[in-house]
gemmi code that builds the backbone of each chain (N, CA, C; Angstrom):
import gemmi

chains = {
    "A": [
        ("MET", (97.026, 123.652, 50.567), (97.357, 123.636, 51.932), (99.143, 123.300, 51.979)),
        ("ALA", (99.324, 124.217, 53.124), (101.297, 124.146, 52.991), (101.449, 123.224, 53.274)),
        ("ASN", (103.199, 122.901, 53.229), (103.298, 122.113, 53.715), (104.323, 122.370, 55.115)),
        ("TYR", (103.796, 123.215, 55.594), (104.281, 123.439, 56.848), (103.056, 123.801, 57.928)),
        ("LYS", (103.727, 124.181, 59.380), (103.162, 124.886, 60.012), (104.134, 125.519, 61.205)),
        ("LEU", (103.522, 127.548, 61.354), (104.843, 127.654, 62.497), (103.880, 127.973, 63.550)),
        ("THR", (104.350, 127.913, 64.858), (103.989, 128.596, 65.804), (105.557, 129.419, 66.650)),
        ("HIS", (104.936, 130.375, 67.343), (105.952, 131.256, 68.574), (105.937, 130.279, 69.968)),
        ("ILE", (106.610, 130.469, 70.663), (106.612, 129.736, 72.318), (107.537, 130.716, 73.040)),
        ("ASP", (107.161, 130.699, 74.297), (107.448, 131.153, 75.332), (108.620, 130.573, 75.394)),
        ("LEU", (110.042, 130.543, 75.381), (110.822, 129.719, 76.241), (111.229, 129.903, 77.346)),
        ("GLN", (110.676, 130.845, 78.325), (110.372, 130.878, 79.943), (109.282, 130.145, 80.560)),
        ("ALA", (108.331, 129.890, 79.888), (106.627, 129.179, 80.199), (107.229, 127.401, 81.040)),
        ("PRO", (106.785, 127.669, 82.301), (106.819, 126.421, 82.733), (106.526, 125.053, 82.061)),
        ("ARG", (105.500, 125.066, 81.038), (105.202, 124.311, 80.109), (104.285, 124.625, 78.810)),
        ("THR", (104.868, 124.111, 77.608), (104.263, 124.410, 76.206), (104.066, 122.623, 75.566)),
        ("GLU", (103.145, 122.184, 75.107), (103.082, 121.295, 74.334), (102.885, 121.636, 73.241)),
        ("LEU", (103.688, 121.219, 72.078), (103.733, 121.705, 70.486), (102.672, 120.526, 69.602)),
        ("HIS", (102.254, 119.602, 70.625), (101.339, 118.669, 69.405), (99.934, 119.282, 68.873)),
        ("ASP", (99.432, 119.872, 69.500), (98.143, 120.198, 68.950), (98.595, 122.076, 68.201)),
        ("LEU", (99.291, 122.766, 68.275), (99.481, 123.329, 68.043), (100.515, 123.899, 66.532)),
        ("LEU", (101.005, 122.612, 66.327), (101.255, 122.594, 65.066), (100.422, 121.111, 64.383)),
        ("ASN", (99.709, 120.808, 64.770), (99.089, 119.434, 64.244), (100.063, 118.302, 63.438)),
        ("LEU", (100.876, 118.128, 64.661), (101.727, 117.300, 64.536), (101.014, 115.628, 64.449)),
        ("THR", (101.880, 114.803, 63.900), (101.020, 113.237, 63.656), (101.956, 111.788, 63.792)),
        ("GLY", (103.632, 112.466, 64.254), (104.302, 111.348, 64.495), (105.076, 111.507, 65.903)),
        ("MET", (105.438, 113.177, 66.759), (105.824, 112.826, 68.077), (104.279, 114.231, 68.807)),
        ("GLU", (105.110, 113.791, 69.798), (104.843, 115.416, 71.116), (105.955, 115.779, 71.026)),
        ("LEU", (106.020, 117.236, 71.309), (107.325, 117.773, 72.089), (106.753, 118.536, 73.126)),
        ("SER", (107.446, 118.392, 74.340), (107.474, 119.476, 75.374), (108.445, 120.036, 75.800)),
        ("PHE", (108.466, 121.538, 76.100), (109.440, 121.960, 76.855), (108.718, 122.830, 78.204)),
        ("ASN", (110.041, 122.612, 78.994), (109.509, 122.188, 80.498), (110.741, 123.248, 80.907)),
        ("ASN", (109.783, 124.129, 81.939), (111.417, 125.123, 82.947), (110.375, 124.695, 84.269)),
        ("LEU", (111.519, 123.807, 84.907), (111.064, 123.761, 86.693), (111.736, 124.685, 86.788)),
        ("PRO", (111.214, 125.462, 87.847), (111.929, 126.085, 89.174), (113.088, 125.431, 89.808)),
        ("ALA", (113.717, 126.008, 90.634), (114.498, 125.701, 91.657), (113.593, 124.676, 92.265)),
        ("GLY", (114.219, 123.299, 92.794), (113.564, 122.378, 93.332), (111.815, 121.769, 93.139)),
        ("GLY", (111.925, 122.104, 91.890), (110.150, 121.668, 91.318), (110.591, 120.976, 91.367)),
        ("ALA", (109.309, 119.593, 91.021), (109.394, 118.280, 90.649), (108.062, 117.698, 89.536)),
        ("VAL", (108.505, 117.089, 88.835), (107.633, 116.286, 88.425), (106.262, 115.296, 89.903)),
        ("PRO", (105.225, 115.934, 90.047), (104.820, 115.220, 91.654), (104.578, 113.600, 90.870)),
        ("PHE", (104.840, 112.888, 90.601), (104.289, 111.576, 90.199), (105.652, 110.530, 88.893)),
        ("VAL", (105.230, 109.597, 89.494), (105.724, 108.660, 88.737), (105.143, 107.679, 87.405)),
        ("HIS", (105.932, 108.029, 86.128), (104.785, 107.346, 85.291), (105.750, 106.405, 84.128)),
        ("LYS", (104.760, 105.787, 83.349), (105.426, 104.824, 82.277), (104.437, 105.122, 81.272)),
        ("HIS", (104.869, 104.330, 79.883), (104.219, 104.368, 79.025), (103.471, 103.392, 78.408)),
        ("LYS", (102.880, 103.740, 77.966), (101.845, 102.470, 76.913), (102.827, 101.602, 75.233)),
        ("GLU", (103.491, 102.420, 74.578), (103.841, 102.533, 73.459), (105.233, 103.425, 73.042)),
        ("ASN", (104.777, 105.070, 73.865), (105.490, 105.490, 73.431), (107.333, 105.614, 73.976)),
        ("GLU", (108.368, 105.960, 73.443), (109.700, 105.797, 73.891), (109.807, 107.664, 73.957)),
        ("GLU", (110.296, 107.872, 75.218), (110.590, 109.320, 75.479), (112.096, 109.766, 75.169)),
        ("LEU", (111.794, 111.052, 74.346), (113.496, 111.632, 74.882), (113.762, 112.512, 75.514)),
        ("TYR", (114.627, 112.852, 76.187), (114.562, 114.078, 77.157), (116.160, 114.536, 77.049)),
        ("LEU", (115.854, 116.335, 76.670), (116.950, 116.285, 76.578), (117.026, 117.970, 77.780)),
        ("VAL", (117.997, 117.837, 78.155), (118.665, 118.735, 79.065), (118.898, 120.042, 78.849)),
        ("LEU", (118.437, 121.240, 78.746), (118.839, 122.833, 77.761), (119.619, 123.481, 78.803)),
        ("ALA", (119.128, 123.913, 80.206), (119.888, 124.678, 80.952), (119.373, 123.529, 82.504)),
        ("GLY", (120.292, 124.209, 83.522), (120.388, 123.763, 84.850), (120.780, 122.755, 85.343)),
        ("SER", (120.258, 121.948, 86.316), (120.772, 120.401, 86.531), (119.211, 119.960, 87.544)),
        ("GLY", (119.616, 118.601, 87.688), (118.732, 118.144, 88.312), (118.715, 116.403, 88.996)),
        ("THR", (117.598, 115.715, 88.780), (117.467, 114.379, 89.528), (116.801, 113.630, 88.090)),
        ("LEU", (117.138, 112.419, 87.962), (116.686, 112.104, 86.793), (116.014, 110.585, 87.960)),
        ("PHE", (115.100, 110.120, 88.156), (114.264, 108.964, 88.538), (113.677, 107.993, 87.835)),
        ("ILE", (114.420, 106.592, 87.715), (114.042, 105.821, 86.988), (114.298, 104.380, 87.672)),
        ("ASP", (112.930, 103.938, 87.423), (112.746, 102.506, 88.142), (113.756, 102.538, 89.408)),
        ("GLY", (113.562, 103.179, 90.176), (114.031, 103.391, 91.627), (115.642, 103.801, 91.931)),
        ("GLU", (115.955, 104.275, 90.632), (117.627, 104.689, 90.691), (117.403, 106.153, 90.314)),
        ("LYS", (118.549, 107.016, 91.267), (118.381, 108.590, 90.875), (119.576, 108.389, 90.193)),
        ("LEU", (119.286, 109.541, 89.497), (120.782, 109.489, 88.897), (121.114, 111.409, 88.743)),
        ("PRO", (121.909, 112.301, 88.548), (121.961, 113.402, 88.763), (122.100, 113.523, 87.093)),
        ("ILE", (121.391, 114.840, 86.560), (121.475, 115.596, 85.041), (121.911, 116.820, 85.035)),
        ("LYS", (122.388, 117.528, 84.230), (122.382, 118.850, 83.928), (122.898, 119.097, 82.131)),
        ("ALA", (122.844, 120.542, 81.839), (123.131, 120.879, 80.787), (123.730, 119.752, 79.623)),
        ("GLY", (123.163, 119.569, 78.661), (124.046, 118.652, 77.845), (123.497, 116.806, 77.810)),
        ("ASP", (122.933, 117.249, 79.011), (122.488, 115.041, 78.972), (120.961, 114.625, 78.465)),
        ("ALA", (121.255, 113.688, 77.840), (120.171, 113.388, 76.826), (120.079, 112.200, 77.064)),
        ("PHE", (118.616, 111.608, 77.467), (118.293, 110.545, 77.602), (116.848, 109.694, 77.041)),
        ("ARG", (116.853, 108.450, 76.511), (116.130, 108.093, 75.566), (115.349, 106.947, 76.866)),
        ("ILE", (113.832, 107.102, 76.962), (113.357, 106.150, 78.204), (111.918, 104.955, 77.698)),
        ("ASP", (113.220, 103.856, 77.702), (111.491, 102.700, 76.963), (110.589, 103.355, 77.664)),
        ("PRO", (109.436, 102.363, 77.182), (107.687, 102.792, 77.793), (108.014, 102.559, 78.818)),
        ("ALA", (108.408, 101.004, 79.489), (108.100, 100.372, 80.652), (109.475, 101.093, 82.160)),
        ("GLY", (109.571, 102.207, 81.376), (110.739, 102.811, 82.137), (109.292, 103.856, 83.252)),
        ("CYS", (109.802, 103.459, 84.740), (108.818, 104.354, 85.640), (109.961, 105.485, 85.745)),
        ("ARG", (109.362, 106.153, 85.428), (110.185, 107.725, 85.642), (109.629, 109.502, 86.403)),
        ("SER", (110.917, 110.123, 86.613), (110.010, 111.360, 87.552), (111.703, 112.168, 87.437)),
        ("LEU", (111.056, 113.557, 87.079), (112.351, 114.426, 87.664), (112.124, 115.413, 88.551)),
        ("GLN", (113.482, 115.691, 89.347), (113.023, 117.007, 90.210), (114.233, 118.057, 89.687)),
        ("ALA", (114.063, 119.324, 89.912), (115.048, 120.339, 89.392), (115.872, 120.558, 90.516)),
        ("GLY", (116.950, 121.139, 90.507), (118.051, 121.754, 91.350), (117.756, 122.754, 91.872)),
        ("PRO", (118.879, 123.244, 92.337), (118.702, 124.739, 92.593), (119.058, 126.282, 91.585)),
        ("GLU", (119.604, 125.739, 90.433), (119.187, 126.403, 89.020), (118.273, 125.661, 88.364)),
        ("GLY", (116.913, 125.172, 88.787), (116.320, 124.986, 87.795), (116.627, 123.880, 86.771)),
        ("LEU", (115.690, 123.597, 86.205), (115.744, 122.857, 85.095), (115.341, 122.990, 84.145)),
        ("THR", (115.790, 123.025, 82.812), (114.980, 123.955, 81.472), (115.662, 121.984, 80.310)),
        ("GLN", (114.412, 121.461, 79.764), (114.245, 120.073, 79.686), (112.864, 120.405, 78.257)),
        ("ILE", (113.099, 119.731, 76.931), (113.042, 118.980, 76.011), (112.269, 117.521, 76.529)),
        ("CYS", (110.728, 117.450, 76.115), (110.974, 116.025, 76.069), (109.355, 115.463, 74.638)),
        ("ILE", (110.209, 114.435, 74.431), (109.722, 114.032, 72.755), (109.145, 112.121, 73.061)),
        ("GLN", (107.413, 112.487, 72.656), (107.001, 110.828, 72.482), (107.538, 110.700, 71.380)),
        ("ALA", (107.553, 109.363, 70.847), (106.885, 109.115, 69.423), (106.982, 107.312, 69.806)),
        ("LYS", (106.241, 107.234, 68.792), (106.142, 105.298, 69.165), (106.837, 104.643, 68.989)),
        ("ALA", (107.583, 103.639, 69.732), (108.570, 103.090, 70.185), (108.841, 102.171, 69.256)),
        ("GLY", (109.423, 102.212, 67.915), (110.101, 101.244, 66.969), (109.219, 101.640, 65.265)),
        ("SER", (108.482, 102.871, 65.719), (107.560, 103.309, 64.266), (109.063, 104.022, 63.333)),
        ("LEU", (110.229, 104.355, 64.148), (110.697, 104.805, 62.383), (111.739, 103.944, 61.620)),
        ("GLU", (111.084, 103.886, 60.809), (111.914, 103.004, 59.335), (112.920, 103.533, 58.896)),
        ("SER", (113.611, 105.027, 59.094), (114.449, 105.432, 57.659), (114.779, 106.578, 58.943)),
        ("PHE", (116.146, 107.485, 58.691), (116.077, 108.791, 58.911), (117.060, 109.689, 58.170)),
        ("THR", (116.983, 110.654, 57.814), (117.905, 111.180, 58.202), (118.714, 110.974, 56.252)),
        ("MET", (119.787, 110.203, 55.802), (120.223, 110.180, 54.228), (119.137, 108.989, 53.717)),
        ("GLY", (118.520, 107.886, 55.045), (117.708, 106.789, 54.380), (116.631, 107.246, 53.745)),
        ("ASP", (115.648, 108.664, 54.666), (114.655, 108.985, 54.682), (114.674, 110.325, 53.791)),
        ("GLY", (115.576, 110.967, 53.526), (115.685, 112.529, 52.995), (115.921, 112.504, 51.338)),
        ("GLN", (115.795, 112.865, 50.923), (115.417, 113.470, 49.246), (116.287, 114.590, 49.234)),
        ("LEU", (117.309, 115.052, 48.365), (117.616, 116.058, 47.887), (117.164, 116.541, 46.759)),
        ("VAL", (116.358, 117.746, 46.851), (115.588, 118.766, 45.658), (116.503, 119.710, 44.811)),
        ("SER", (116.803, 119.459, 43.806), (117.592, 120.196, 42.773), (116.688, 120.819, 42.107)),
        ("ASP", (115.568, 120.275, 42.054), (114.831, 120.474, 40.638), (113.532, 121.896, 40.856)),
        ("GLY", (113.724, 121.942, 41.874), (112.613, 123.400, 41.969), (113.256, 124.366, 42.147)),
        ("PRO", (112.058, 125.255, 43.048), (112.770, 126.404, 43.338), (113.957, 126.820, 44.606)),
        ("GLN", (115.260, 127.596, 44.676), (116.390, 127.014, 45.611), (116.831, 128.693, 45.825)),
        ("PRO", (116.963, 128.627, 47.175), (117.414, 129.588, 47.711), (118.639, 130.386, 47.506)),
        ("GLU", (119.140, 131.664, 47.640), (120.405, 132.184, 47.118), (121.849, 131.363, 47.956)),
        ("TRP", (121.183, 130.578, 48.583), (122.211, 130.543, 49.707), (122.926, 128.723, 49.185)),
        ("VAL", (121.917, 128.413, 48.548), (122.169, 126.668, 47.706), (122.840, 127.381, 46.534)),
        ("LYS", (124.526, 127.072, 46.280), (124.528, 127.121, 44.859), (124.649, 126.398, 43.803)),
        ("LYS", (124.507, 126.691, 42.366), (124.116, 125.839, 41.369), (125.123, 125.128, 41.449)),
        ("GLY", (124.640, 124.093, 40.547), (125.975, 123.343, 39.644), (126.477, 122.248, 40.646)),
    ],
    "B": [
        ("MET", (118.525, 94.346, 81.101), (118.410, 95.769, 80.290), (118.190, 96.623, 81.049)),
        ("ALA", (118.516, 97.744, 81.073), (118.231, 98.841, 81.644), (116.628, 99.629, 81.102)),
        ("ASN", (115.952, 100.340, 81.179), (114.830, 100.963, 80.561), (115.432, 102.129, 80.442)),
        ("TYR", (116.891, 102.769, 80.001), (117.035, 103.808, 80.067), (118.474, 104.042, 79.448)),
        ("LYS", (118.626, 105.399, 78.383), (120.415, 105.028, 77.908), (120.258, 106.694, 77.988)),
        ("LEU", (121.955, 107.225, 79.093), (121.907, 108.307, 78.483), (123.423, 108.728, 78.270)),
        ("THR", (123.226, 109.636, 77.256), (124.289, 110.436, 76.702), (124.646, 112.025, 77.163)),
        ("HIS", (125.538, 112.349, 77.185), (126.050, 113.720, 77.657), (126.129, 114.300, 75.877)),
        ("ILE", (126.017, 115.593, 75.492), (126.327, 115.895, 74.417), (126.867, 117.542, 74.333)),
        ("ASP", (127.812, 118.138, 73.325), (127.916, 119.552, 73.453), (127.284, 120.362, 73.068)),
        ("LEU", (126.405, 121.320, 73.635), (125.502, 122.087, 73.097), (125.592, 123.325, 72.014)),
        ("GLN", (127.422, 123.464, 72.020), (127.443, 124.333, 71.476), (128.462, 124.015, 70.016)),
        ("ALA", (128.307, 122.671, 70.149), (129.242, 121.733, 68.485), (128.022, 121.808, 67.236)),
        ("PRO", (128.556, 122.231, 66.314), (127.952, 122.085, 64.987), (126.973, 121.679, 65.117)),
        ("ARG", (126.847, 120.493, 64.723), (125.663, 119.375, 64.574), (126.264, 117.883, 65.711)),
        ("THR", (124.549, 117.472, 66.466), (125.181, 116.099, 67.172), (123.850, 115.538, 66.538)),
        ("GLU", (123.951, 114.381, 66.205), (122.827, 113.617, 65.993), (122.819, 112.542, 66.764)),
        ("LEU", (121.358, 112.328, 67.628), (121.619, 111.153, 68.912), (120.663, 110.017, 68.315)),
        ("HIS", (120.110, 109.803, 67.512), (119.726, 108.327, 67.071), (120.611, 107.315, 67.437)),
        ("ASP", (122.180, 107.428, 67.006), (122.948, 106.069, 67.563), (123.105, 106.349, 68.746)),
        ("LEU", (123.340, 107.526, 68.754), (124.045, 107.547, 70.647), (122.828, 107.221, 71.877)),
        ("LEU", (122.390, 107.314, 71.315), (121.148, 106.453, 72.422), (120.081, 105.201, 71.964)),
        ("ASN", (120.404, 104.691, 70.703), (119.525, 103.724, 70.199), (117.605, 103.943, 70.349)),
        ("LEU", (117.536, 105.141, 69.544), (116.427, 105.273, 69.755), (115.939, 104.976, 68.432)),
        ("THR", (114.375, 104.819, 68.477), (113.442, 103.377, 67.864), (112.491, 104.258, 67.034)),
        ("GLY", (111.877, 105.552, 67.732), (110.977, 106.359, 67.195), (110.942, 107.748, 66.612)),
        ("MET", (112.637, 107.806, 66.551), (112.787, 109.194, 66.340), (114.194, 109.389, 65.967)),
        ("GLU", (114.778, 110.627, 65.424), (115.835, 110.806, 65.306), (115.743, 113.133, 65.658)),
        ("LEU", (116.616, 112.990, 66.249), (116.705, 114.495, 67.043), (118.183, 114.911, 66.667)),
        ("SER", (118.285, 115.892, 65.808), (119.829, 116.633, 65.811), (119.519, 117.855, 66.440)),
        ("PHE", (120.710, 118.541, 67.218), (120.935, 119.526, 67.835), (122.056, 120.283, 66.872)),
        ("ASN", (121.571, 121.743, 66.639), (122.585, 122.706, 65.144), (122.583, 123.759, 65.636)),
        ("ASN", (124.008, 124.073, 65.812), (124.237, 125.643, 66.026), (125.079, 125.901, 64.354)),
        ("LEU", (124.564, 126.931, 63.630), (124.996, 127.966, 62.592), (125.351, 128.795, 62.671)),
        ("PRO", (126.537, 128.821, 62.171), (127.398, 130.186, 62.585), (126.534, 131.210, 61.758)),
        ("ALA", (127.113, 132.795, 62.529), (126.166, 134.117, 61.546), (126.364, 133.785, 59.597)),
        ("GLY", (125.535, 133.453, 58.853), (125.217, 133.742, 58.059), (125.686, 131.790, 57.139)),
        ("GLY", (125.663, 131.210, 58.194), (125.949, 130.079, 57.816), (124.800, 129.120, 57.118)),
        ("ALA", (124.588, 128.608, 56.555), (123.524, 127.625, 56.037), (123.105, 126.635, 55.308)),
        ("VAL", (122.153, 125.351, 55.601), (122.075, 124.291, 55.070), (122.293, 124.603, 53.337)),
        ("PRO", (123.413, 123.952, 52.775), (123.841, 123.945, 51.739), (122.730, 123.200, 50.277)),
        ("PHE", (121.679, 122.687, 51.064), (121.149, 122.204, 50.049), (119.439, 122.366, 50.360)),
        ("VAL", (118.692, 121.922, 49.222), (117.229, 121.665, 49.975), (117.017, 120.554, 49.926)),
        ("HIS", (115.840, 119.957, 50.576), (115.819, 118.635, 50.989), (114.362, 118.532, 51.312)),
        ("LYS", (113.997, 117.086, 50.943), (112.958, 116.915, 50.997), (112.574, 115.643, 52.078)),
        ("HIS", (111.544, 114.722, 52.668), (111.559, 113.630, 53.137), (110.215, 112.666, 52.280)),
        ("LYS", (111.024, 111.376, 52.440), (109.865, 110.190, 52.049), (108.339, 109.885, 53.078)),
        ("GLU", (109.101, 109.921, 54.079), (108.021, 109.273, 55.268), (108.093, 110.282, 56.672)),
        ("ASN", (108.975, 111.010, 56.853), (109.238, 111.392, 57.968), (108.728, 113.180, 58.072)),
        ("GLU", (107.758, 113.415, 59.145), (107.245, 114.719, 59.132), (108.725, 115.311, 60.082)),
        ("GLU", (109.455, 116.546, 59.815), (110.213, 117.489, 60.667), (109.682, 118.441, 61.896)),
        ("LEU", (110.221, 118.570, 63.250), (109.805, 119.756, 63.987), (110.719, 120.300, 64.062)),
        ("TYR", (110.863, 121.638, 64.121), (111.894, 122.411, 63.808), (112.154, 123.364, 65.540)),
        ("LEU", (112.872, 123.505, 66.437), (112.118, 124.360, 67.133), (113.535, 125.359, 67.366)),
        ("VAL", (113.313, 126.912, 67.683), (114.667, 127.439, 67.148), (115.044, 127.714, 68.772)),
        ("LEU", (116.284, 127.541, 69.636), (116.382, 127.579, 70.914), (117.071, 129.310, 70.919)),
        ("ALA", (117.597, 129.598, 69.751), (118.776, 131.038, 69.658), (119.356, 131.307, 68.680)),
        ("GLY", (119.195, 132.775, 68.357), (119.151, 133.382, 67.201), (118.475, 133.467, 66.590)),
        ("SER", (118.867, 134.000, 65.084), (117.404, 134.077, 63.820), (118.535, 134.028, 62.914)),
        ("GLY", (117.209, 133.634, 61.822), (117.800, 133.254, 60.281), (116.537, 133.266, 59.479)),
        ("THR", (116.539, 132.234, 58.626), (115.186, 132.092, 57.131), (115.208, 130.649, 57.092)),
        ("LEU", (114.252, 130.472, 56.882), (113.304, 129.571, 56.739), (113.360, 129.525, 55.167)),
        ("PHE", (113.076, 128.819, 54.558), (112.940, 127.852, 52.875), (112.296, 127.264, 52.901)),
        ("ILE", (111.174, 127.596, 52.498), (110.324, 126.446, 51.880), (109.338, 126.413, 51.025)),
        ("ASP", (109.089, 125.316, 49.945), (108.550, 125.766, 48.797), (109.163, 126.431, 47.723)),
        ("GLY", (109.502, 127.793, 48.044), (109.798, 129.270, 47.354), (109.759, 129.826, 47.652)),
        ("GLU", (108.803, 129.584, 49.097), (109.114, 130.854, 50.290), (109.763, 131.172, 51.215)),
        ("LYS", (110.552, 132.199, 51.405), (111.380, 132.792, 52.564), (110.563, 132.860, 54.348)),
        ("LEU", (110.833, 132.737, 55.234), (110.171, 133.362, 56.284), (111.698, 133.524, 57.221)),
        ("PRO", (111.377, 134.951, 58.054), (112.010, 135.152, 59.229), (111.527, 134.390, 60.288)),
        ("ILE", (113.246, 133.446, 60.799), (112.688, 132.892, 62.207), (113.651, 133.178, 63.481)),
        ("LYS", (113.072, 133.176, 64.485), (113.908, 133.581, 65.759), (113.645, 132.830, 66.713)),
        ("ALA", (114.517, 132.579, 68.110), (114.316, 131.641, 69.164), (112.403, 131.767, 69.650)),
        ("GLY", (112.012, 130.683, 69.950), (111.314, 130.261, 70.030), (109.916, 129.808, 68.856)),
        ("ASP", (110.252, 130.297, 67.794), (109.486, 129.582, 66.858), (109.693, 128.685, 66.620)),
        ("ALA", (108.829, 127.514, 66.038), (108.856, 125.905, 66.388), (107.682, 125.903, 65.388)),
        ("PHE", (107.939, 124.794, 64.005), (107.598, 124.531, 63.094), (107.716, 123.251, 62.584)),
        ("ARG", (106.594, 122.860, 61.970), (106.117, 121.088, 61.635), (106.621, 121.873, 59.883)),
        ("ILE", (107.145, 120.198, 59.236), (107.298, 120.295, 58.279), (106.715, 118.866, 57.708)),
        ("ASP", (106.037, 118.638, 56.628), (105.420, 117.702, 56.087), (106.484, 116.836, 54.967)),
        ("PRO", (106.415, 115.782, 55.137), (107.361, 115.435, 54.244), (107.795, 115.762, 52.984)),
        ("ALA", (106.699, 116.656, 52.182), (106.713, 116.588, 50.607), (107.651, 118.239, 50.669)),
        ("GLY", (107.265, 118.872, 52.035), (107.924, 119.893, 51.777), (109.200, 120.310, 51.829)),
        ("CYS", (109.385, 121.183, 50.666), (111.364, 121.532, 50.436), (111.946, 122.307, 51.575)),
        ("ARG", (112.885, 122.308, 51.650), (113.552, 123.228, 53.067), (114.499, 123.338, 53.022)),
        ("SER", (115.107, 124.302, 53.664), (116.504, 124.388, 54.090), (116.433, 125.753, 55.159)),
        ("LEU", (117.397, 126.104, 55.409), (117.557, 126.887, 56.410), (119.131, 127.569, 56.126)),
        ("GLN", (119.197, 129.137, 56.581), (120.168, 129.865, 56.338), (120.073, 130.900, 57.933)),
        ("ALA", (121.018, 131.132, 58.719), (121.355, 131.543, 60.018), (121.837, 132.638, 59.387)),
        ("GLY", (120.873, 133.895, 60.605), (121.032, 135.434, 60.786), (122.760, 135.803, 61.531)),
        ("PRO", (122.977, 137.344, 61.332), (123.668, 137.254, 61.599), (124.537, 136.958, 63.497)),
        ("GLU", (123.481, 136.556, 63.815), (123.667, 135.929, 65.346), (124.127, 134.817, 65.173)),
        ("GLY", (123.974, 133.778, 64.630), (123.846, 132.514, 64.715), (122.752, 132.217, 64.688)),
        ("LEU", (122.364, 130.768, 64.468), (121.051, 129.952, 64.489), (121.433, 128.766, 65.497)),
        ("THR", (120.582, 128.338, 66.570), (120.651, 127.103, 67.181), (119.212, 126.714, 66.991)),
        ("GLN", (119.861, 125.488, 66.561), (118.224, 124.910, 66.347), (117.374, 123.319, 66.639)),
        ("ILE", (116.925, 122.735, 67.223), (116.833, 121.471, 67.046), (115.891, 120.727, 66.209)),
        ("CYS", (116.230, 119.353, 65.459), (115.269, 118.934, 64.132), (115.150, 117.433, 64.587)),
        ("ILE", (113.825, 117.630, 64.828), (113.411, 115.868, 65.179), (112.981, 115.202, 64.550)),
        ("GLN", (112.970, 114.273, 63.735), (111.876, 113.634, 62.600), (111.548, 112.227, 63.214)),
        ("ALA", (110.311, 112.380, 63.022), (109.735, 110.819, 63.298), (108.846, 110.886, 61.941)),
        ("LYS", (108.260, 109.187, 62.276), (107.310, 108.680, 61.096), (105.862, 109.866, 60.644)),
        ("ALA", (106.000, 110.166, 60.014), (104.240, 111.111, 60.176), (103.109, 109.846, 60.340)),
        ("GLY", (102.550, 110.469, 60.664), (100.943, 109.702, 61.238), (101.233, 107.856, 62.024)),
        ("SER", (102.531, 108.170, 62.806), (102.847, 106.938, 63.513), (102.388, 106.915, 64.989)),
        ("LEU", (101.880, 108.492, 65.180), (101.743, 108.652, 66.567), (100.463, 108.054, 67.313)),
        ("GLU", (99.599, 106.959, 67.478), (98.762, 106.903, 67.988), (97.723, 107.855, 69.230)),
        ("SER", (98.633, 107.602, 70.213), (98.152, 108.513, 71.597), (99.361, 108.869, 72.062)),
        ("PHE", (99.228, 109.851, 73.363), (100.437, 110.686, 73.820), (99.966, 111.203, 75.232)),
        ("THR", (101.063, 111.500, 75.932), (100.483, 112.029, 77.156), (99.704, 111.379, 77.768)),
        ("MET", (98.382, 112.131, 78.079), (97.027, 110.990, 79.198), (96.692, 109.983, 78.165)),
        ("GLY", (96.696, 109.854, 77.037), (96.332, 108.970, 76.202), (97.149, 107.597, 76.666)),
        ("ASP", (98.567, 107.731, 76.389), (99.629, 107.180, 76.249), (100.584, 106.576, 77.729)),
        ("GLY", (100.605, 107.445, 78.681), (101.304, 107.655, 79.679), (100.040, 106.658, 80.818)),
        ("GLN", (100.771, 106.397, 82.072), (100.168, 105.813, 82.761), (100.841, 106.128, 84.071)),
        ("LEU", (100.234, 106.549, 85.013), (100.670, 106.681, 86.402), (101.165, 105.553, 86.997)),
        ("VAL", (102.210, 105.465, 87.853), (103.088, 104.515, 88.468), (102.906, 104.842, 89.718)),
        ("SER", (102.027, 103.605, 90.989), (101.859, 104.690, 92.379), (102.666, 103.224, 93.046)),
        ("ASP", (102.538, 102.128, 92.336), (102.525, 100.808, 92.969), (104.155, 100.199, 93.405)),
        ("GLY", (105.108, 101.226, 93.040), (106.560, 100.635, 93.221), (107.116, 101.697, 94.093)),
        ("PRO", (108.422, 101.687, 93.172), (109.211, 102.473, 93.801), (109.259, 104.288, 93.345)),
        ("GLN", (109.160, 105.187, 94.839), (109.111, 106.749, 94.145), (110.162, 107.400, 95.272)),
        ("PRO", (110.513, 108.262, 94.466), (111.031, 109.538, 94.661), (110.602, 109.737, 95.875)),
        ("GLU", (111.585, 110.621, 96.705), (110.969, 111.073, 98.131), (110.442, 112.681, 97.289)),
        ("TRP", (110.547, 113.277, 96.402), (109.392, 114.071, 95.985), (107.751, 114.108, 95.898)),
        ("VAL", (107.453, 112.290, 95.274), (106.502, 112.263, 94.992), (105.495, 112.243, 96.470)),
        ("LYS", (104.931, 113.024, 96.584), (103.929, 112.696, 97.939), (103.154, 111.450, 98.076)),
        ("LYS", (102.685, 110.683, 99.232), (102.238, 109.430, 99.459), (100.577, 109.647, 100.031)),
        ("GLY", (99.652, 109.003, 99.339), (98.906, 109.600, 99.441), (97.539, 109.890, 98.322)),
    ],
}
model = gemmi.Model(1)
for chain_id, residues in chains.items():
    chain = gemmi.Chain(chain_id)
    for i, (resn, *xyz) in enumerate(residues, 1):
        res = gemmi.Residue()
        res.name, res.seqid = resn, gemmi.SeqId(i, " ")
        for name, pos in zip(("N", "CA", "C"), xyz):
            atom = gemmi.Atom()
            atom.name, atom.element = name, gemmi.Element(name[0])
            atom.pos, atom.b_iso = gemmi.Position(*pos), 0.0
            res.add_atom(atom)
        chain.add_residue(res)
    model.add_chain(chain)
structure = gemmi.Structure()
structure.add_model(model)
structure.setup_entities()
């Protein structure tokens, strides 16, 4: 079995969910393009998962627990499972990714979980020595 | 305590890590811009975390377990903890996000973990009834 799975998605599509396309086991990622004035037509919360949103283009409004916040490209926000949330796109539309992962599940990351590999095959751009 | 935390990042910066900026507990996300010909100068694997990469712009090469694959905007790939990986940008540079989460930690998602909220405050874009 290969240690990877690759797919190609349309970055202009209204919504693409990666979990099933890639057999993800620790997260779900959706890539979302809301047209100008479009909105998530409901408020929702989660049982166990935190959500991370990253706005890639456009602008809009985040509704969270009765509060409304303007959001724009470059904004990133984490929402606790209990947060009651919804989104609306502004006049430019809103391109955002949303990632779900179980709150509290990450034990370590980057330098804590990663391990350098120098004893196997290496690409030409990795300098030896 | 608010159920959210929001930050703003520079989408043109070489690398931005969100874990500490947002107090993430289930994942880490890095936003990366590699310049033309730039590369991750090492091969690495992980102890526990799967990684999901999404290429947002440009193109390059994924090195995985001795294999080299061309990658371009719209490509998304999951890598098992054991996969030995590195990346190089092509002549246009490479913009990608990489998310780490503990492999096997996601118990449910979207309709399984999400819950509609209709009994609290609602934004004006959610229709009543």
